[in-house]
C-alpha positions in Angstrom: 229.0 91.1 210.2 230.5 94.3 211.3 233.7 95.4 209.6 236.9 94.6 211.3 239.3 97.5 211.9 242.4 95.6 212.9 244.5 96.3 216.0 242.8 99.0 218.0 246.0 99.8 219.8 247.8 100.4 216.5 245.0 102.5 215.2 244.8 104.6 218.3 248.6 105.0 218.6 248.9 106.2 215.0 245.7 108.3 215.0 244.4 106.4 212.0 240.9 106.2 213.5 240.5 109.9 212.6 242.3 109.8 209.2 240.7 109.8 205.8 239.1 106.6 204.6 239.0 105.5 201.0 237.2 102.6 199.4 239.1 101.3 196.3 237.1 99.3 193.8 238.0 98.2 190.3 237.0 96.2 187.2 233.3 96.6 187.7 232.6 95.2 184.2 228.9 96.2 183.8 227.6 93.6 181.4 229.1 90.9 183.5 228.0 92.3 186.9 226.4 90.4 189.8 223.5 92.4 191.3 223.8 90.5 194.7 227.4 91.5 195.0 226.7 95.1 194.2 223.9 95.1 196.8 226.3 93.6 199.4 228.9 96.2 198.5 226.5 99.1 199.1 225.5 97.6 202.4 229.0 97.3 203.9 230.2 100.6 202.3 227.3 102.3 204.2 228.8 100.9 207.4 232.4 101.9 206.4 231.3 105.5 205.5 234.3 106.4 203.3 235.4 109.9 202.5 235.8 108.9 198.9 235.2 106.0 196.5 238.2 105.4 194.1 237.5 103.4 190.9 240.5 102.2 188.9 238.9 101.5 185.6 237.0 98.9 183.5 233.5 100.1 184.4 232.2 98.2 181.3 232.8 94.8 179.7 232.4 95.7 176.0 231.9 99.5 176.1 228.3 99.3 174.8 225.8 102.0 175.4 223.7 99.7 177.6 226.8 98.9 179.8 227.7 102.5 180.0 224.1 103.4 181.1 224.4 100.8 183.8 227.7 102.2 185.0 226.3 105.7 184.9 223.3 104.6 187.0 225.6 103.0 189.5 227.6 106.2 189.9 224.5 108.3 190.2 223.4 106.1 193.2 226.6 106.6 195.1 225.9 108.7 198.2 229.7 109.3 198.6 232.0 111.4 196.4 233.9 109.3 193.8 237.1 109.5 191.7 237.1 107.5 188.5 239.5 106.7 185.6 239.0 104.5 182.5 240.4 101.0 181.7 241.0 99.1 178.5 237.5 97.6 178.5 236.0 101.0 178.4 236.7 101.4 174.7 235.1 99.3 172.1 236.8 96.1 170.9 234.3 95.5 168.1 233.7 99.0 166.5 237.1 99.7 165.2 236.2 103.1 163.7 235.1 104.1 167.2 238.1 102.5 168.9 240.7 104.2 166.6 239.1 107.6 166.0 236.9 108.3 169.1 237.9 105.7 171.7 236.6 107.7 174.6 233.5 109.2 173.1 231.1 107.1 175.3 233.2 107.5 178.4 233.1 111.3 178.1 229.4 111.2 177.3 228.3 108.9 180.1 231.0 109.0 182.8 233.2 112.1 182.8 234.8 114.6 180.4 238.3 114.3 182.0 240.2 111.0 181.4 243.0 112.0 183.9 241.3 113.9 186.7 243.0 115.5 189.7 241.2 115.8 193.1 242.3 117.7 196.1 241.1 116.8 199.6 242.1 118.4 202.9 245.1 116.1 203.4 245.3 114.3 200.0 246.0 114.9 196.3 244.8 112.2 193.9 246.0 112.2 190.2 244.5 109.9 187.6 246.5 108.4 184.7 244.9 106.8 181.7 247.1 103.8 180.8 244.7 102.2 178.3 245.5 102.4 174.6 243.5 101.8 171.4 246.3 99.8 169.9 250.0 99.0 170.3 252.9 97.2 168.7 252.0 93.9 170.3 249.3 91.3 170.0 247.5 92.0 173.3 245.9 95.4 173.0 244.7 95.1 176.6 248.2 95.9 177.8 248.8 99.3 179.4 251.2 102.1 178.6 252.3 105.3 180.4 254.0 107.8 178.1 256.9 110.1 179.0 254.5 113.0 178.7 252.2 111.4 181.2 255.1 110.7 183.6 256.2 114.4 183.4 252.6 115.5 183.9 252.3 113.5 187.1 255.5 115.0 188.4 254.2 118.5 187.6 250.8 117.8 189.3 252.5 116.9 192.5 255.2 119.6 192.2 253.5 122.1 194.5 251.9 119.5 196.8 252.9 119.8 200.4 255.0 117.0 201.9 252.4 116.5 204.6 249.7 115.5 202.1 249.1 111.9 201.0 249.9 111.6 197.3 247.9 109.0 195.3 248.2 108.0 191.6 245.2 106.0 190.2 245.8 104.0 187.0 244.1 100.9 185.6 247.1 98.8 184.6 249.6 97.1 187.0 253.0 98.5 187.9 253.9 95.2 189.6 252.5 91.7 189.3 252.6 88.6 191.5 254.0 85.4 190.0 250.7 84.0 189.1 249.8 87.1 187.0 253.2 87.9 185.5 252.1 86.7 182.1 249.8 89.8 181.9 252.7 92.3 181.7 253.2 95.4 183.7 252.5 98.8 182.3 255.0 99.9 179.6 257.7 102.3 180.9 257.0 101.1 184.4 260.6 101.6 185.6 260.8 105.2 184.4 257.4 105.9 185.9 258.2 104.4 189.4 261.5 106.3 189.6 259.8 109.6 188.6 256.9 109.0 191.0 259.3 108.3 193.9 261.1 111.5 193.2 257.8 113.3 193.1 256.9 112.0 196.5 254.1 109.7 195.4 252.9 107.5 198.2 250.4 105.1 196.6 249.5 103.7 193.2 246.0 102.2 193.0 245.3 99.9 190.1 243.3 96.8 188.9 243.2 95.0 185.6 244.3 91.5 186.7 241.4 90.8 189.1 243.6 90.0 192.0 244.0 91.9 195.3 247.6 92.5 196.5 250.1 95.0 197.8 253.8 95.6 197.0 256.4 98.2 197.7 258.5 99.2 194.7 261.3 101.8 195.1 259.5 103.0 198.3 256.2 103.5 196.6 253.2 101.4 197.9 251.3 99.7 195.1 247.8 98.5 196.0 245.6 96.4 193.7 241.9 95.5 193.9 240.3 92.4 192.4 237.2 92.6 190.3 234.7 94.1 192.7 231.4 93.2 191.1 231.8 91.0 188.0 231.7 87.2 187.4 235.1 87.4 185.6 237.0 86.0 188.5 240.6 84.9 188.4 241.2 81.4 189.6 241.0 81.2 193.4 240.0 84.8 193.7 236.7 86.2 195.1 235.2 89.5 194.3 237.0 92.1 196.4 237.7 95.8 197.2 240.1 97.6 199.4 239.6 99.8 202.4 242.5 102.3 202.7 242.9 104.5 205.8 245.6 106.8 207.0 247.8 109.7 205.9 251.3 110.4 204.6 252.9 108.7 207.6 250.8 105.6 208.4 248.4 103.5 206.3 246.3 100.5 206.8 245.0 98.4 203.8 242.2 96.0 204.4 241.2 93.4 201.8 237.4 93.0 201.7 236.3 89.8 200.0 232.9 88.4 199.0 232.1 85.2 200.8 229.0 84.3 198.8 226.7 86.3 201.1 228.5 89.4 202.2 231.8 91.3 202.0 234.1 90.7 205.0 237.6 91.8 206.0 240.0 88.9 205.3 243.3 90.6 206.0 244.9 93.9 207.1 248.3 95.2 206.3 249.9 98.1 208.0 252.5 100.5 206.5 254.7 103.3 207.8 256.6 106.0 205.9 260.2 106.2 207.1 263.2 108.0 205.6 261.3 108.7 202.4 260.0 105.2 201.7 257.1 103.1 202.7 257.7 100.0 204.8 255.3 97.2 205.8 255.0 96.9 209.6 252.3 94.3 210.0 250.3 91.7 208.0 251.4 89.2 205.3 253.9 90.2 202.6 252.5 90.4 199.1 250.8 87.4 197.4 
């Protein structure tokens, strides 16, 4: 099945057909991956021909060497550039000495030395934020945090970015949750971060963690989540999914691509326009 690109009149009118195209995947969880789903993803992504693959964390299930090697092999097979940040599953949950003293040793060995990369494309700047923590003052150590220092760093990284460029933050943990996922908790210091990101002109926050695909606008910033793209750790009622994002700082389309058991197909498209300093949804369903 060929991918569906939504309203051709809308795409032509906004010029989106010629704008950058990003494929957003998340929560790959090598160790719990499904090879047939990965093969299907490669097939449709070859049709989509994105400018960049954005991966918002949890490449592994238990942060073992075997899982990291599988994730490394996957990345080496990508014929497209990619941008990747870690998630909470990418540090060991069983080797406490490693978790507390060298939590990112394997990530930096197998995946990338930088936990918070920055990437500049012709019309886009992308800033990564590592929201995973080795521990916290709460029972659920899978929860995410963003520190005041990280918030300031994001502001600084966008300080000299032209207003005509699309500004994207990539983090693993959610900055907003739908009702069926609210028990998971949003990232700590969410409100401070969103206010600062809005002031810095951030357009998009791409995340994962809760294995559910959705969008939401918060203080004018567009939040886009991907479900688990490859793993069998599916939330109830959710299929494997990824997002196709296309547009610029004025118009964006978000397509949800879901696995139907045989292939990935577009199940919904949402359209957004940037007006008076905030993003507004102009077509498609509201958030889940």
